[in-house]
C-alpha positions in Angstrom: 0.3 0.0 0.0 0.9 3.5 -1.1 1.5 5.7 1.8 0.1 9.5 0.9 2.3 13.0 2.3 -1.1 15.1 2.4 -3.7 12.5 3.6 -5.3 12.4 -0.4 -5.8 9.5 -2.9 -8.1 8.0 -4.6 -11.7 8.0 -3.6 -13.3 4.9 -2.8 -16.6 5.9 -2.5 -19.3 9.0 -3.7 -19.2 12.2 -1.6 -22.9 12.3 -1.3 -26.1 10.2 -1.8 -27.6 11.9 -4.7 -24.1 11.7 -6.8 -24.6 7.8 -6.2 -28.1 8.1 -7.0 -27.3 9.8 -10.2 -24.4 6.9 -10.7 -27.1 4.3 -10.2 -29.8 6.1 -12.9 -27.0 6.2 -15.4 -25.2 2.9 -15.2 -27.6 0.0 -13.5 -30.8 -1.5 -15.4 -34.0 -1.8 -13.9 -35.0 -4.6 -15.6 -36.4 -7.2 -13.8 -34.0 -10.5 -14.6 -32.4 -13.0 -12.7 -29.0 -12.2 -11.4 -27.7 -15.4 -9.9 -24.2 -16.5 -10.1 -22.4 -19.3 -9.0 -20.0 -17.4 -6.4 -16.5 -18.7 -8.2 -17.5 -16.9 -11.9 -18.7 -13.5 -9.5 -15.3 -13.9 -7.7 -13.3 -14.4 -11.0 -15.4 -11.8 -12.8 -15.7 -9.0 -10.0 -13.1 -8.9 -7.9 -10.0 -8.0 -9.3 -6.7 -8.3 -8.1 -6.1 -5.5 -5.6 -9.5 -4.7 -5.2 -10.4 -2.7 -1.9 -12.9 -5.3 0.1 -15.2 -4.4 2.8 -17.5 -7.4 4.7 -18.4 -7.6 7.9 -21.3 -8.5 10.2 -23.0 -7.8 13.3 -25.1 -9.9 15.4 -27.2 -12.7 13.4 -25.8 -11.0 10.4 -22.3 -13.0 9.4 -19.5 -12.6 7.1 -19.7 -14.5 4.1 -16.8 -17.5 5.0 -17.5 -18.7 1.1 -16.6 -15.6 -0.6 -13.3 -15.3 1.5 -12.8 -19.3 0.7 -13.6 -18.6 -2.8 -11.0 -15.5 -3.0 -8.4 -17.8 -1.1 -8.8 -20.8 -3.5 -8.4 -18.4 -6.4 -5.3 -16.4 -5.1 -7.0 -13.0 -5.3 -4.3 -10.3 -3.9 -6.6 -7.9 -2.0 
């Protein structure tokens, strides 16, 4: 990880909810379609090496260990 001198760097999220809503309206399909995908396919297709990944849980909501195991199996460099 590169340490920044001035505390600035690539933005990993939107600044405000309205900016996010505009992005969704422009980039996401509202069609009702099946979006189910196998986990191994999802990891290989949507998680490139070098990605930032946040996963967590609280109370009864748990971290997806299957996702973590699949990233390890595919030797992802996160």
